[in-house]
PLY file of the C-alpha trace (Angstrom):
ply
format ascii 1.0
element vertex 85
property float x
property float y
property float z
element edge 84
property int vertex1
property int vertex2
end_header
-29.36 19.59 6.16
-27.41 18.64 2.64
-24.51 21.07 3.52
-24.42 18.54 6.37
-24.72 15.16 4.45
-22.00 16.70 2.01
-19.57 18.06 5.20
-20.09 14.07 6.57
-19.88 12.53 3.04
-16.54 14.83 2.26
-14.93 14.42 5.33
-15.58 10.64 5.33
-13.65 10.51 1.88
-10.72 12.80 3.19
-10.22 10.08 6.05
-10.34 6.95 3.93
-8.06 8.38 1.60
-6.02 8.99 4.61
-5.74 5.52 5.58
-5.04 4.17 1.96
-2.20 6.53 1.67
-0.71 5.56 5.24
-1.47 1.94 4.42
0.35 1.87 0.79
3.44 3.77 1.98
3.77 1.37 4.65
3.38 -1.84 3.08
6.32 -0.52 0.41
8.50 0.59 3.76
7.73 -2.90 4.53
8.42 -4.89 1.12
12.03 -2.70 0.98
12.77 -3.87 4.64
11.55 -7.50 3.28
14.19 -6.99 0.04
17.19 -5.26 1.98
17.92 -9.31 2.36
17.18 -10.64 -0.92
20.53 -11.93 -2.84
20.28 -9.86 -6.20
23.71 -11.14 -6.79
21.86 -14.37 -8.24
19.52 -12.64 -10.85
21.97 -9.63 -11.36
25.56 -9.12 -12.29
26.29 -5.70 -10.06
23.72 -6.13 -6.62
25.11 -3.06 -5.65
24.92 -0.90 -8.83
22.34 1.99 -9.25
20.52 -0.55 -11.42
20.26 -3.17 -9.06
18.71 -0.80 -6.43
16.29 0.97 -8.80
15.27 -2.81 -9.33
14.77 -3.26 -5.85
12.42 -0.42 -5.22
10.34 -0.97 -8.00
9.78 -4.26 -6.53
9.13 -3.02 -3.69
6.83 -0.17 -5.18
4.58 -3.64 -6.67
4.78 -5.98 -4.43
3.78 -3.43 -1.02
0.76 -1.97 -3.79
-0.09 -5.61 -3.91
-0.53 -5.91 -0.15
-1.91 -2.99 0.28
-4.37 -3.75 -2.14
-5.42 -6.54 -0.28
-5.60 -5.02 3.03
-7.59 -1.89 1.37
-9.84 -4.25 0.36
-9.88 -7.00 3.05
-10.84 -3.64 5.49
-13.77 -2.56 2.98
-15.01 -6.32 2.94
-14.88 -5.64 7.35
-16.49 -2.60 6.74
-19.64 -3.96 4.51
-20.16 -6.87 6.37
-22.16 -4.41 8.93
-24.95 -4.72 6.23
-25.31 -8.44 5.95
-27.13 -8.81 9.60
0 1
1 2
2 3
3 4
4 5
5 6
6 7
7 8
8 9
9 10
10 11
11 12
12 13
13 14
14 15
15 16
16 17
17 18
18 19
19 20
20 21
21 22
22 23
23 24
24 25
25 26
26 27
27 28
28 29
29 30
30 31
31 32
32 33
33 34
34 35
35 36
36 37
37 38
38 39
39 40
40 41
41 42
42 43
43 44
44 45
45 46
46 47
47 48
48 49
49 50
50 51
51 52
52 53
53 54
54 55
55 56
56 57
57 58
58 59
59 60
60 61
61 62
62 63
63 64
64 65
65 66
66 67
67 68
68 69
69 70
70 71
71 72
72 73
73 74
74 75
75 76
76 77
77 78
78 79
79 80
80 81
81 82
82 83
83 84
């Protein structure tokens, strides 16, 4: 019985981890896609340089991380609603 419960818990944790990774990478990709139309020439001297592209990548990672944190927390909250009633 304990082994069955342990297997179920491991499977649930693995599934949640996989979902979190997919959501995080998707949000980073969406942030990268949306930052492609940002006018970097207003902020950076050479918007096509490697440094400007690195800045754009880091901004996409940060923005995607914040969005994915919100989505994952919202998903967690909706799963906990069943315990309210």
